[in-house]
N, C-alpha and C positions, 0 to 999 in steps of 0.2 A: 575454422573459428573455434577456439577452445580457451580454457582457463590456463593461465601462465603457471600456476602453482596450486597444489592441493596439500593441505596440512591436516592430518588426521587429528581429531579433537577427542579428549577423554570424556566423551558424552555417549552414553550407551542406552540404546533402545533395542528391543527384541527384533524388530523388523527393519531397522534402518542403521546406517552408519553416518557419522557426522564429520564434515570437513570444513575448514576455513579455506576458502578459495581466493585467489588473487587473479585479477584480469585487467586488461589494458583498456582505458577509456580516455580519449583526448590526451594521449601521451602520459597519462597518470596511471599508477598502479593502485587499483581500488580493490577492496576486500568485501567479502560477504560470507554468510554461513549457509552451508548446503547439507540437507538431510536426504540421502538417497536410499530408496528401498532395496532390499536384497532381491525382491521379486521384480518383474517387468514393470517399467514406469508406464502407467496408464493415465496419470493425471499430474499436472504441475500446479502447485500453489506458490505464488510469490507474495511474501508478506512484507509490507512497507511499514517500517517502524515509525513511531512518533518522536517528538522531541528533537534535540540536536546535541551533538557531542556525547557526553556520558549520560545525559538525561534522556530516558526512553530508549536506551541502547537495545540491540537485538538480544533476546533471551531465548535460549533453546526450549525452555518449558512452554513459552508462548507459541513458538513455531510448531512444537509437537502436537498442539491442540488441533491442528488442521490436517494431520496426516492420517492415512490408512495404509494397509500393507502395500498398496500399489501407487502411493502418492509421493512424489518428490516435492520437498519444500525448500524454497530458497529465499533468503533475506539479504538484500544489499545493505552494507553499513552506511553508505553515502561517503563521498569524498570528504577528507578532513576529519574523519571519525574512526576511532579504533584501529589505527595503523594505516588507514587509507591516505594516500597522498592528496594534495590539493586543499581547497577551501570550500566548505559548505556554502552554497549560495541560496538555500531555501527556495527550491523550485526554479533554479536557474540552470546552469550547465550540469548540475548534479542529477538532473532528470536523465541525462545520458547514462548515468550509472545504473539506472533501472532498465532502460531500453537495451543497452549492450548486454547486460547480464541475462536478460530474457532471450535475446537473439542467440546467445551462445546455447542456451538450453533448447531453443527451438531447432537449432541445427543438429543437436544431439538426439533429440526426441521429437521428430517432426510430426508424429501421429498423435502426440499427447495434447489434449486440450489444456489451456492455461487459464487459471482463475487468479485474479489479483485481489489482495485484501489490504486496504489502507486504513491504519489506525491513527487517529489524532492528526498530527502534521502529515502523516503518510496518506491521509485522505486526499489532499490536494495533489500530492505527488502522483497518486494513482489516477485521478481524474485527468491529469495532464498527459498521461502516458498510455493508458489502457487501450485507447483506440489506435494508437500508433503501432502497438505490437499485436493488434487484432486478438485481444483476449476473448475468451469464451464468455466471461462475465467479470464484473467488478463488484466487490463487496466493500462498502465504506462503513467503517465501524467507529462511531464517535468521532467522525472525521471533519476536518476543515474543508469547506466547499468553496469559500470565497475569501480571498486575501484581504480585500477592503473591509469586509465584515469583521474579520479577525482583528484588523488594526483598530477599528472603532470599538469593538467589544472588550478586547484585552488591553486595557490601559497599561498593565504591568509589562506587556511585551512590546510596547511601541518602540522603546529604545533599541531592542534587538532587531526589530523589523527595519528601523531606519538605518542601522548599520549594515544589515545583510541585503536588504532589498532597496530601501530608499524611502523618502517621504512621499506619500500619495499625491501631494500637490506639487512637489518639486520634481519628482520622477514618476509621473503618471504612466509613462510607457512601460516601466518595470512592472507595474500592477496589471496593465493591459496584457502583457505577455503571459501573465500568470492567471488570466481569466479563463478557467476551464469550462464554465457554463456556456460560453458562446460557441463552444465546439460541439455541443450536443446536437444530434440530428435524429430523425426518425429511425435511421438504420444503424444508430450507435448500438454497440453490444449492451446487453441487459445489465441493470444495476440493482443491487440489494442494499438498502439503507438500514443500518442498525444504530439505534441511539437511545440513550436513557434520558428521561424528561427532567432529571435533576443533575445533569452534567454541568459542573461549574467551570470546567476547563474549556470545553467546546459546547456552547449552548445549543439546545435542540433546534433553535431557529435556523441554524446552519443546515440541518437535515430538511426542515420544511422548505427552505429556500431552494435546495436541490430538487426536492420532490416536485415543486411547482414548475421548475424548468423541464423536468422529465415528462410531466403531464402535458405541458405546452407543446413539446416536440414529439409527443406520443412515443416515447422510448419505453420499451418493456421494462417494468421495474416492480419491486415489492418493497414494502416498508415493515420493519419490526421496531416498534417504539415500546420501550419498557418503562412502565410507571415505577417511580420510586428508585430508579437506578441512576448512578452517577457515571463518571468517566470510565471507571472500572466496575464491571458488574459483580454482584455477589455470586459466590460459587454455584449455587443451584440455578440461578438465572443464567449464568454463563454457560453452564452445562446444557440447559434447554436451548439456548441460542445456538450453540455449536451444532446441535442436532438439526436445527432448522437450516443452518448454513450448509450442511452436507446435503440436505434435501434440495436446496437451491441449486447447488452445483450439479447434482444429478439431473434436475429439471432442465437446466440450460444445455447440458450435453445431449439430452434427448431431443431438444428443439433443434439442435444443429445437425 
């Protein structure tokens, strides 16, 4: 199990080299961005982008925030985006783009713990996949946790959701398949919730909704709620949050 193609990208970091990789998923050629350390890989971070198409596309600068000298960082583009074949289904078969990419990395680095980070739309992508790949932890940052809540809250996105997923009343089974909260169990891997209380794109009620399910199912978790922060945190707050995120990953690895 391996990538079909690797293209070196003109993105330079002292401790990592960056490649655009192509891999096969459901007979489609899907792409992603890979940052590999020159040193031994001791941790894998999988970043799940938000948005769709060119909105919220994978950015090397964002990925680089999660690395250290021994961390490999991978971000799938999702099918139908940035040169990947197929059509984005908003948490449909595109979930396989996440799972297959991670399984390739697991086959290459079987000893490395895997942490997934889902931002915005990537939040629900991660909730629906992190248990299937047996991630060491999942970090959901300003993330969507419930598709029905998203449909109700984001009137401006209803047209897109009806095209990509369906109408909640006419295609309820499509939303049922995307219900990640019902999959949470006491033995689910730990979750870190990060959210700003002034987030206008993904309301903080999404985070509270997930937190209540985690409490109910007694899933090990932690919350970082930032007052006065929106969907994208201000630089100093973001810097502080990234330090907390690294501490979280260290903690989860020690627990395992």
